[in-house]
PDB file as gemmi writes it, atoms N, CA and C in Angstrom:
CRYST1    1.000    1.000    1.000  90.00  90.00  90.00 P 1                      
ATOM      1  N   MET A   1      33.796  41.901 -62.347  1.00  0.00           N  
ATOM      2  CA  MET A   1      33.615  40.471 -62.466  1.00  0.00           C  
ATOM      3  C   MET A   1      32.532  40.022 -61.475  1.00  0.00           C  
ATOM      4  N   THR A   2      31.730  39.066 -61.877  1.00  0.00           N  
ATOM      5  CA  THR A   2      30.647  38.559 -61.037  1.00  0.00           C  
ATOM      6  C   THR A   2      30.977  37.145 -60.579  1.00  0.00           C  
ATOM      7  N   ILE A   3      30.756  36.904 -59.298  1.00  0.00           N  
ATOM      8  CA  ILE A   3      30.988  35.575 -58.721  1.00  0.00           C  
ATOM      9  C   ILE A   3      29.647  35.064 -58.217  1.00  0.00           C  
ATOM     10  N   THR A   4      29.295  33.826 -58.566  1.00  0.00           N  
ATOM     11  CA  THR A   4      28.064  33.213 -58.060  1.00  0.00           C  
ATOM     12  C   THR A   4      28.453  32.140 -57.052  1.00  0.00           C  
ATOM     13  N   VAL A   5      27.841  32.220 -55.858  1.00  0.00           N  
ATOM     14  CA  VAL A   5      28.191  31.317 -54.765  1.00  0.00           C  
ATOM     15  C   VAL A   5      26.911  30.827 -54.119  1.00  0.00           C  
ATOM     16  N   ASN A   6      26.850  29.525 -53.789  1.00  0.00           N  
ATOM     17  CA  ASN A   6      25.707  29.000 -53.042  1.00  0.00           C  
ATOM     18  C   ASN A   6      25.780  29.505 -51.601  1.00  0.00           C  
ATOM     19  N   ILE A   7      24.658  29.584 -50.937  1.00  0.00           N  
ATOM     20  CA  ILE A   7      24.579  30.167 -49.602  1.00  0.00           C  
ATOM     21  C   ILE A   7      25.438  29.398 -48.599  1.00  0.00           C  
ATOM     22  N   ALA A   8      25.435  28.091 -48.659  1.00  0.00           N  
ATOM     23  CA  ALA A   8      26.238  27.303 -47.714  1.00  0.00           C  
ATOM     24  C   ALA A   8      27.720  27.635 -47.866  1.00  0.00           C  
ATOM     25  N   GLU A   9      28.184  27.759 -49.101  1.00  0.00           N  
ATOM     26  CA  GLU A   9      29.579  28.112 -49.343  1.00  0.00           C  
ATOM     27  C   GLU A   9      29.855  29.555 -48.904  1.00  0.00           C  
ATOM     28  N   ALA A  10      28.881  30.440 -49.095  1.00  0.00           N  
ATOM     29  CA  ALA A  10      29.048  31.832 -48.711  1.00  0.00           C  
ATOM     30  C   ALA A  10      29.193  31.967 -47.195  1.00  0.00           C  
ATOM     31  N   LYS A  11      28.476  31.122 -46.434  1.00  0.00           N  
ATOM     32  CA  LYS A  11      28.602  31.157 -44.978  1.00  0.00           C  
ATOM     33  C   LYS A  11      30.029  30.826 -44.566  1.00  0.00           C  
ATOM     34  N   ALA A  12      30.617  29.855 -45.227  1.00  0.00           N  
ATOM     35  CA  ALA A  12      31.964  29.418 -44.874  1.00  0.00           C  
ATOM     36  C   ALA A  12      33.024  30.426 -45.326  1.00  0.00           C  
ATOM     37  N   ARG A  13      32.775  31.159 -46.416  1.00  0.00           N  
ATOM     38  CA  ARG A  13      33.784  32.063 -46.990  1.00  0.00           C  
ATOM     39  C   ARG A  13      33.370  33.533 -46.944  1.00  0.00           C  
ATOM     40  N   LEU A  14      32.575  33.929 -45.967  1.00  0.00           N  
ATOM     41  CA  LEU A  14      32.039  35.284 -45.934  1.00  0.00           C  
ATOM     42  C   LEU A  14      33.138  36.348 -45.944  1.00  0.00           C  
ATOM     43  N   SER A  15      34.186  36.152 -45.144  1.00  0.00           N  
ATOM     44  CA  SER A  15      35.259  37.153 -45.091  1.00  0.00           C  
ATOM     45  C   SER A  15      35.920  37.325 -46.453  1.00  0.00           C  
ATOM     46  N   ALA A  16      36.167  36.234 -47.153  1.00  0.00           N  
ATOM     47  CA  ALA A  16      36.799  36.307 -48.476  1.00  0.00           C  
ATOM     48  C   ALA A  16      35.871  36.975 -49.481  1.00  0.00           C  
ATOM     49  N   LEU A  17      34.572  36.728 -49.375  1.00  0.00           N  
ATOM     50  CA  LEU A  17      33.617  37.352 -50.295  1.00  0.00           C  
ATOM     51  C   LEU A  17      33.519  38.862 -50.048  1.00  0.00           C  
ATOM     52  N   ILE A  18      33.592  39.260 -48.785  1.00  0.00           N  
ATOM     53  CA  ILE A  18      33.559  40.688 -48.478  1.00  0.00           C  
ATOM     54  C   ILE A  18      34.815  41.369 -49.012  1.00  0.00           C  
ATOM     55  N   GLU A  19      35.954  40.717 -48.895  1.00  0.00           N  
ATOM     56  CA  GLU A  19      37.186  41.274 -49.461  1.00  0.00           C  
ATOM     57  C   GLU A  19      37.072  41.419 -50.973  1.00  0.00           C  
ATOM     58  N   ALA A  20      36.437  40.436 -51.623  1.00  0.00           N  
ATOM     59  CA  ALA A  20      36.243  40.515 -53.075  1.00  0.00           C  
ATOM     60  C   ALA A  20      35.337  41.697 -53.423  1.00  0.00           C  
ATOM     61  N   ALA A  21      34.305  41.926 -52.614  1.00  0.00           N  
ATOM     62  CA  ALA A  21      33.414  43.059 -52.855  1.00  0.00           C  
ATOM     63  C   ALA A  21      34.166  44.379 -52.672  1.00  0.00           C  
ATOM     64  N   GLU A  22      35.066  44.438 -51.702  1.00  0.00           N  
ATOM     65  CA  GLU A  22      35.874  45.643 -51.491  1.00  0.00           C  
ATOM     66  C   GLU A  22      36.772  45.931 -52.692  1.00  0.00           C  
ATOM     67  N   ARG A  23      37.174  44.891 -53.407  1.00  0.00           N  
ATOM     68  CA  ARG A  23      38.000  45.065 -54.611  1.00  0.00           C  
ATOM     69  C   ARG A  23      37.161  45.473 -55.819  1.00  0.00           C  
ATOM     70  N   GLY A  24      35.825  45.515 -55.661  1.00  0.00           N  
ATOM     71  CA  GLY A  24      34.961  45.941 -56.749  1.00  0.00           C  
ATOM     72  C   GLY A  24      34.201  44.827 -57.433  1.00  0.00           C  
ATOM     73  N   GLU A  25      34.325  43.601 -56.957  1.00  0.00           N  
ATOM     74  CA  GLU A  25      33.608  42.483 -57.577  1.00  0.00           C  
ATOM     75  C   GLU A  25      32.193  42.397 -57.020  1.00  0.00           C  
ATOM     76  N   GLU A  26      31.298  41.822 -57.804  1.00  0.00           N  
ATOM     77  CA  GLU A  26      29.919  41.623 -57.385  1.00  0.00           C  
ATOM     78  C   GLU A  26      29.721  40.135 -57.121  1.00  0.00           C  
ATOM     79  N   ILE A  27      29.117  39.797 -55.979  1.00  0.00           N  
ATOM     80  CA  ILE A  27      28.898  38.402 -55.601  1.00  0.00           C  
ATOM     81  C   ILE A  27      27.398  38.145 -55.594  1.00  0.00           C  
ATOM     82  N   ILE A  28      26.983  37.107 -56.306  1.00  0.00           N  
ATOM     83  CA  ILE A  28      25.579  36.698 -56.340  1.00  0.00           C  
ATOM     84  C   ILE A  28      25.432  35.482 -55.438  1.00  0.00           C  
ATOM     85  N   LEU A  29      24.518  35.568 -54.466  1.00  0.00           N  
ATOM     86  CA  LEU A  29      24.227  34.434 -53.593  1.00  0.00           C  
ATOM     87  C   LEU A  29      23.065  33.662 -54.181  1.00  0.00           C  
ATOM     88  N   ALA A  30      23.224  32.340 -54.261  1.00  0.00           N  
ATOM     89  CA  ALA A  30      22.202  31.505 -54.886  1.00  0.00           C  
ATOM     90  C   ALA A  30      21.764  30.405 -53.930  1.00  0.00           C  
ATOM     91  N   ARG A  31      20.496  30.052 -54.028  1.00  0.00           N  
ATOM     92  CA  ARG A  31      19.953  28.910 -53.280  1.00  0.00           C  
ATOM     93  C   ARG A  31      19.545  27.882 -54.330  1.00  0.00           C  
ATOM     94  N   ALA A  32      20.197  26.741 -54.299  1.00  0.00           N  
ATOM     95  CA  ALA A  32      19.964  25.661 -55.272  1.00  0.00           C  
ATOM     96  C   ALA A  32      20.157  26.179 -56.701  1.00  0.00           C  
ATOM     97  N   GLY A  33      21.158  27.050 -56.877  1.00  0.00           N  
ATOM     98  CA  GLY A  33      21.467  27.563 -58.207  1.00  0.00           C  
ATOM     99  C   GLY A  33      20.612  28.738 -58.667  1.00  0.00           C  
ATOM    100  N   VAL A  34      19.633  29.150 -57.863  1.00  0.00           N  
ATOM    101  CA  VAL A  34      18.752  30.258 -58.232  1.00  0.00           C  
ATOM    102  C   VAL A  34      19.213  31.510 -57.476  1.00  0.00           C  
ATOM    103  N   PRO A  35      19.566  32.596 -58.173  1.00  0.00           N  
ATOM    104  CA  PRO A  35      20.031  33.802 -57.493  1.00  0.00           C  
ATOM    105  C   PRO A  35      18.958  34.378 -56.561  1.00  0.00           C  
ATOM    106  N   VAL A  36      19.382  34.717 -55.325  1.00  0.00           N  
ATOM    107  CA  VAL A  36      18.442  35.275 -54.353  1.00  0.00           C  
ATOM    108  C   VAL A  36      18.925  36.580 -53.735  1.00  0.00           C  
ATOM    109  N   ALA A  37      20.231  36.863 -53.779  1.00  0.00           N  
ATOM    110  CA  ALA A  37      20.750  38.086 -53.171  1.00  0.00           C  
ATOM    111  C   ALA A  37      22.043  38.486 -53.869  1.00  0.00           C  
ATOM    112  N   ARG A  38      22.455  39.726 -53.586  1.00  0.00           N  
ATOM    113  CA  ARG A  38      23.659  40.249 -54.217  1.00  0.00           C  
ATOM    114  C   ARG A  38      24.498  40.974 -53.177  1.00  0.00           C  
ATOM    115  N   ILE A  39      25.802  40.745 -53.190  1.00  0.00           N  
ATOM    116  CA  ILE A  39      26.744  41.498 -52.383  1.00  0.00           C  
ATOM    117  C   ILE A  39      27.540  42.347 -53.363  1.00  0.00           C  
ATOM    118  N   ALA A  40      27.536  43.656 -53.162  1.00  0.00           N  
ATOM    119  CA  ALA A  40      28.223  44.558 -54.077  1.00  0.00           C  
ATOM    120  C   ALA A  40      29.008  45.568 -53.265  1.00  0.00           C  
ATOM    121  N   PRO A  41      29.988  46.208 -53.880  1.00  0.00           N  
ATOM    122  CA  PRO A  41      30.737  47.240 -53.168  1.00  0.00           C  
ATOM    123  C   PRO A  41      29.804  48.373 -52.744  1.00  0.00           C  
ATOM    124  N   TYR A  42      30.044  48.904 -51.562  1.00  0.00           N  
ATOM    125  CA  TYR A  42      29.235  50.008 -51.052  1.00  0.00           C  
ATOM    126  C   TYR A  42      29.662  51.290 -51.740  1.00  0.00           C  
ATOM    127  N   ALA A  43      28.685  52.045 -52.208  1.00  0.00           N  
ATOM    128  CA  ALA A  43      28.977  53.321 -52.853  1.00  0.00           C  
ATOM    129  C   ALA A  43      28.171  54.413 -52.156  1.00  0.00           C  
ATOM    130  N   GLU A  44      28.852  55.435 -51.711  1.00  0.00           N  
ATOM    131  CA  GLU A  44      28.167  56.569 -51.081  1.00  0.00           C  
ATOM    132  C   GLU A  44      27.329  57.302 -52.115  1.00  0.00           C  
ATOM    133  N   LYS A  45      26.168  57.762 -51.702  1.00  0.00           N  
ATOM    134  CA  LYS A  45      25.362  58.605 -52.578  1.00  0.00           C  
ATOM    135  C   LYS A  45      26.002  59.977 -52.622  1.00  0.00           C  
ATOM    136  N   PRO A  46      25.955  60.637 -53.767  1.00  0.00           N  
ATOM    137  CA  PRO A  46      26.526  61.985 -53.818  1.00  0.00           C  
ATOM    138  C   PRO A  46      25.758  62.935 -52.909  1.00  0.00           C  
ATOM    139  N   LYS A  47      26.462  63.863 -52.312  1.00  0.00           N  
ATOM    140  CA  LYS A  47      25.830  64.846 -51.433  1.00  0.00           C  
ATOM    141  C   LYS A  47      24.911  65.749 -52.247  1.00  0.00           C  
ATOM    142  N   ARG A  48      23.801  66.141 -51.647  1.00  0.00           N  
ATOM    143  CA  ARG A  48      22.864  67.046 -52.313  1.00  0.00           C  
ATOM    144  C   ARG A  48      23.422  68.457 -52.276  1.00  0.00           C  
ATOM    145  N   ARG A  49      23.291  69.124 -53.378  1.00  0.00           N  
ATOM    146  CA  ARG A  49      23.743  70.514 -53.457  1.00  0.00           C  
ATOM    147  C   ARG A  49      22.540  71.428 -53.302  1.00  0.00           C  
ATOM    148  N   PHE A  50      22.442  72.074 -52.172  1.00  0.00           N  
ATOM    149  CA  PHE A  50      21.355  73.006 -51.959  1.00  0.00           C  
ATOM    150  C   PHE A  50      21.663  74.301 -52.696  1.00  0.00           C  
ATOM    151  N   GLY A  51      20.649  74.902 -53.260  1.00  0.00           N  
ATOM    152  CA  GLY A  51      20.813  76.158 -53.953  1.00  0.00           C  
ATOM    153  C   GLY A  51      21.148  76.013 -55.426  1.00  0.00           C  
ATOM    154  N   ILE A  52      21.082  74.799 -55.961  1.00  0.00           N  
ATOM    155  CA  ILE A  52      21.448  74.609 -57.369  1.00  0.00           C  
ATOM    156  C   ILE A  52      20.462  75.312 -58.299  1.00  0.00           C  
ATOM    157  N   LEU A  53      19.173  75.377 -57.921  1.00  0.00           N  
ATOM    158  CA  LEU A  53      18.203  76.079 -58.762  1.00  0.00           C  
ATOM    159  C   LEU A  53      18.475  77.575 -58.780  1.00  0.00           C  
ATOM    160  N   LYS A  54      18.911  78.106 -57.657  1.00  0.00           N  
ATOM    161  CA  LYS A  54      19.226  79.532 -57.608  1.00  0.00           C  
ATOM    162  C   LYS A  54      20.411  79.830 -58.527  1.00  0.00           C  
ATOM    163  N   GLU A  55      21.384  78.912 -58.560  1.00  0.00           N  
ATOM    164  CA  GLU A  55      22.530  79.085 -59.454  1.00  0.00           C  
ATOM    165  C   GLU A  55      22.099  79.079 -60.916  1.00  0.00           C  
ATOM    166  N   MET A  56      20.990  78.367 -61.196  1.00  0.00           N  
ATOM    167  CA  MET A  56      20.505  78.281 -62.569  1.00  0.00           C  
ATOM    168  C   MET A  56      19.594  79.458 -62.922  1.00  0.00           C  
ATOM    169  N   GLY A  57      19.359  80.384 -61.969  1.00  0.00           N  
ATOM    170  CA  GLY A  57      18.587  81.568 -62.273  1.00  0.00           C  
ATOM    171  C   GLY A  57      17.172  81.580 -61.732  1.00  0.00           C  
ATOM    172  N   TRP A  58      16.758  80.551 -60.991  1.00  0.00           N  
ATOM    173  CA  TRP A  58      15.403  80.521 -60.435  1.00  0.00           C  
ATOM    174  C   TRP A  58      15.332  81.481 -59.263  1.00  0.00           C  
ATOM    175  N   GLU A  59      14.317  82.329 -59.225  1.00  0.00           N  
ATOM    176  CA  GLU A  59      14.219  83.350 -58.193  1.00  0.00           C  
ATOM    177  C   GLU A  59      13.345  82.940 -57.013  1.00  0.00           C  
ATOM    178  N   GLY A  60      12.779  81.775 -57.027  1.00  0.00           N  
ATOM    179  CA  GLY A  60      12.030  81.297 -55.878  1.00  0.00           C  
ATOM    180  C   GLY A  60      10.534  81.473 -55.952  1.00  0.00           C  
ATOM    181  N   HIS A  61       9.993  81.881 -57.079  1.00  0.00           N  
ATOM    182  CA  HIS A  61       8.545  81.994 -57.196  1.00  0.00           C  
ATOM    183  C   HIS A  61       8.144  81.640 -58.630  1.00  0.00           C  
ATOM    184  N   ALA A  62       6.949  81.109 -58.754  1.00  0.00           N  
ATOM    185  CA  ALA A  62       6.418  80.755 -60.064  1.00  0.00           C  
ATOM    186  C   ALA A  62       5.519  81.883 -60.541  1.00  0.00           C  
ATOM    187  N   PRO A  63       5.428  82.105 -61.821  1.00  0.00           N  
ATOM    188  CA  PRO A  63       4.525  83.150 -62.304  1.00  0.00           C  
ATOM    189  C   PRO A  63       3.077  82.806 -61.951  1.00  0.00           C  
ATOM    190  N   TYR A  64       2.292  83.828 -61.668  1.00  0.00           N  
ATOM    191  CA  TYR A  64       0.903  83.636 -61.258  1.00  0.00           C  
ATOM    192  C   TYR A  64       0.111  82.863 -62.313  1.00  0.00           C  
ATOM    193  N   GLU A  65       0.438  83.068 -63.585  1.00  0.00           N  
ATOM    194  CA  GLU A  65      -0.298  82.407 -64.662  1.00  0.00           C  
ATOM    195  C   GLU A  65      -0.170  80.883 -64.593  1.00  0.00           C  
ATOM    196  N   ALA A  66       0.857  80.399 -63.942  1.00  0.00           N  
ATOM    197  CA  ALA A  66       1.054  78.949 -63.869  1.00  0.00           C  
ATOM    198  C   ALA A  66      -0.064  78.273 -63.091  1.00  0.00           C  
ATOM    199  N   PHE A  67      -0.752  79.015 -62.227  1.00  0.00           N  
ATOM    200  CA  PHE A  67      -1.800  78.430 -61.405  1.00  0.00           C  
ATOM    201  C   PHE A  67      -3.200  78.658 -61.961  1.00  0.00           C  
ATOM    202  N   GLU A  68      -3.311  79.358 -63.045  1.00  0.00           N  
ATOM    203  CA  GLU A  68      -4.604  79.603 -63.677  1.00  0.00           C  
ATOM    204  C   GLU A  68      -4.980  78.412 -64.554  1.00  0.00           C  
ATOM    205  N   PRO A  69      -6.296  78.126 -64.700  1.00  0.00           N  
ATOM    206  CA  PRO A  69      -6.696  77.035 -65.588  1.00  0.00           C  
ATOM    207  C   PRO A  69      -6.371  77.366 -67.044  1.00  0.00           C  
ATOM    208  N   ASP A  70      -6.171  76.338 -67.815  1.00  0.00           N  
ATOM    209  CA  ASP A  70      -5.866  76.491 -69.236  1.00  0.00           C  
ATOM    210  C   ASP A  70      -7.082  77.097 -69.933  1.00  0.00           C  
ATOM    211  N   PRO A  71      -6.936  78.214 -70.651  1.00  0.00           N  
ATOM    212  CA  PRO A  71      -8.096  78.856 -71.278  1.00  0.00           C  
ATOM    213  C   PRO A  71      -8.802  77.969 -72.304  1.00  0.00           C  
ATOM    214  N   ASP A  72      -8.091  77.020 -72.883  1.00  0.00           N  
ATOM    215  CA  ASP A  72      -8.720  76.125 -73.854  1.00  0.00           C  
ATOM    216  C   ASP A  72      -9.676  75.135 -73.187  1.00  0.00           C  
ATOM    217  N   HIS A  73      -9.537  74.936 -71.881  1.00  0.00           N  
ATOM    218  CA  HIS A  73     -10.346  73.930 -71.200  1.00  0.00           C  
ATOM    219  C   HIS A  73     -11.290  74.519 -70.157  1.00  0.00           C  
ATOM    220  N   VAL A  74     -11.383  75.828 -70.068  1.00  0.00           N  
ATOM    221  CA  VAL A  74     -12.233  76.461 -69.060  1.00  0.00           C  
ATOM    222  C   VAL A  74     -13.700  76.138 -69.297  1.00  0.00           C  
ATOM    223  N   ALA A  75     -14.136  76.034 -70.548  1.00  0.00           N  
ATOM    224  CA  ALA A  75     -15.557  75.822 -70.861  1.00  0.00           C  
ATOM    225  C   ALA A  75     -16.073  74.525 -70.250  1.00  0.00           C  
ATOM    226  N   TRP A  76     -15.368  73.456 -70.378  1.00  0.00           N  
ATOM    227  CA  TRP A  76     -15.890  72.190 -69.867  1.00  0.00           C  
ATOM    228  C   TRP A  76     -15.735  72.057 -68.362  1.00  0.00           C  
ATOM    229  N   ILE A  77     -14.925  72.888 -67.721  1.00  0.00           N  
ATOM    230  CA  ILE A  77     -14.778  72.818 -66.269  1.00  0.00           C  
ATOM    231  C   ILE A  77     -16.073  73.252 -65.591  1.00  0.00           C  
ATOM    232  N   ASP A  78     -16.742  74.265 -66.150  1.00  0.00           N  
ATOM    233  CA  ASP A  78     -17.942  74.806 -65.523  1.00  0.00           C  
ATOM    234  C   ASP A  78     -19.231  74.080 -65.907  1.00  0.00           C  
ATOM    235  N   GLU A  79     -19.175  73.130 -66.829  1.00  0.00           N  
ATOM    236  CA  GLU A  79     -20.380  72.402 -67.229  1.00  0.00           C  
ATOM    237  C   GLU A  79     -20.817  71.473 -66.107  1.00  0.00           C  
ATOM    238  N   PRO A  80     -22.119  71.427 -65.817  1.00  0.00           N  
ATOM    239  CA  PRO A  80     -22.589  70.501 -64.775  1.00  0.00           C  
ATOM    240  C   PRO A  80     -22.485  69.051 -65.254  1.00  0.00           C  
ATOM    241  N   ILE A  81     -22.300  68.178 -64.324  1.00  0.00           N  
ATOM    242  CA  ILE A  81     -22.211  66.752 -64.641  1.00  0.00           C  
ATOM    243  C   ILE A  81     -23.609  66.161 -64.526  1.00  0.00           C  
ATOM    244  N   GLU A  82     -24.113  65.638 -65.621  1.00  0.00           N  
ATOM    245  CA  GLU A  82     -25.447  65.053 -65.654  1.00  0.00           C  
ATOM    246  C   GLU A  82     -25.349  63.552 -65.369  1.00  0.00           C  
ATOM    247  N   PRO A  83     -26.221  63.039 -64.495  1.00  0.00           N  
ATOM    248  CA  PRO A  83     -26.204  61.587 -64.271  1.00  0.00           C  
ATOM    249  C   PRO A  83     -26.732  60.875 -65.517  1.00  0.00           C  
ATOM    250  N   PRO A  84     -26.280  59.656 -65.773  1.00  0.00           N  
ATOM    251  CA  PRO A  84     -26.778  58.935 -66.948  1.00  0.00           C  
ATOM    252  C   PRO A  84     -28.273  58.658 -66.809  1.00  0.00           C  
ATOM    253  N   SER A  85     -28.986  58.664 -67.925  1.00  0.00           N  
ATOM    254  CA  SER A  85     -30.432  58.465 -67.894  1.00  0.00           C  
ATOM    255  C   SER A  85     -30.780  57.012 -67.564  1.00  0.00           C  
ATOM    256  N   GLN A  86     -29.914  56.105 -67.907  1.00  0.00           N  
ATOM    257  CA  GLN A  86     -30.169  54.688 -67.632  1.00  0.00           C  
ATOM    258  C   GLN A  86     -28.875  54.088 -67.110  1.00  0.00           C  
ATOM    259  N   SER A  87     -28.982  53.240 -66.098  1.00  0.00           N  
ATOM    260  CA  SER A  87     -27.800  52.622 -65.515  1.00  0.00           C  
ATOM    261  C   SER A  87     -27.199  51.622 -66.502  1.00  0.00           C  
ATOM    262  N   PRO A  88     -25.887  51.601 -66.643  1.00  0.00           N  
ATOM    263  CA  PRO A  88     -25.262  50.631 -67.540  1.00  0.00           C  
ATOM    264  C   PRO A  88     -25.235  49.223 -66.940  1.00  0.00           C  
ATOM    265  N   TYR A  89     -25.659  49.092 -65.674  1.00  0.00           N  
ATOM    266  CA  TYR A  89     -25.632  47.802 -65.001  1.00  0.00           C  
ATOM    267  C   TYR A  89     -27.035  47.196 -64.950  1.00  0.00           C  
ATOM    268  N   PRO A  90     -27.148  45.881 -65.057  1.00  0.00           N  
ATOM    269  CA  PRO A  90     -28.475  45.250 -64.960  1.00  0.00           C  
ATOM    270  C   PRO A  90     -29.004  45.361 -63.534  1.00  0.00           C  
ATOM    271  N   PRO A  91     -30.323  45.302 -63.364  1.00  0.00           N  
ATOM    272  CA  PRO A  91     -30.884  45.387 -62.010  1.00  0.00           C  
ATOM    273  C   PRO A  91     -30.446  44.168 -61.197  1.00  0.00           C  
ATOM    274  N   PRO A  92     -30.389  44.290 -59.869  1.00  0.00           N  
ATOM    275  CA  PRO A  92     -29.958  43.161 -59.049  1.00  0.00           C  
ATOM    276  C   PRO A  92     -30.934  41.997 -59.147  1.00  0.00           C  
ATOM    277  N   ALA A  93     -30.405  40.797 -59.091  1.00  0.00           N  
ATOM    278  CA  ALA A  93     -31.233  39.586 -59.182  1.00  0.00           C  
ATOM    279  C   ALA A  93     -32.053  39.441 -57.910  1.00  0.00           C  
ATOM    280  N   ARG A  94     -33.295  39.086 -58.051  1.00  0.00           N  
ATOM    281  CA  ARG A  94     -34.186  38.850 -56.910  1.00  0.00           C  
ATOM    282  C   ARG A  94     -34.198  37.364 -56.624  1.00  0.00           C  
ATOM    283  N   GLY A  95     -34.529  37.016 -55.400  1.00  0.00           N  
ATOM    284  CA  GLY A  95     -34.610  35.606 -55.036  1.00  0.00           C  
ATOM    285  C   GLY A  95     -35.722  34.894 -55.771  1.00  0.00           C  
ATOM    286  N   LYS A  96     -35.581  33.582 -55.989  1.00  0.00           N  
ATOM    287  CA  LYS A  96     -36.621  32.802 -56.700  1.00  0.00           C  
ATOM    288  C   LYS A  96     -37.799  32.602 -55.783  1.00  0.00           C  
ATOM    289  N   LYS A  97     -39.035  32.628 -56.385  1.00  0.00           N  
ATOM    290  CA  LYS A  97     -40.270  32.434 -55.614  1.00  0.00           C  
ATOM    291  C   LYS A  97     -40.849  31.088 -55.889  1.00  0.00           C  
TER     292      LYS A  97                                                      
END                                                                             
């Protein structure tokens, strides 16, 4: 359940709002009816499991081929980059004489 409370009222009833959050309710704090903050129950993040990739069969190294360039794109990698023959931008404006 969601409760919307103006900030002035929240200052006066903070302990009751925290108890409501402990019960699992979400409290929206509003200034002049516009939501600005949320009080929600605290939830611990799950602990990280180290070694999960090893359990899935990963041996700790990538095949050498993974670091080689794609053979379909090797040709354009070695092509030199030619500057454009004409600038796409107009020349800078000179001062009036």
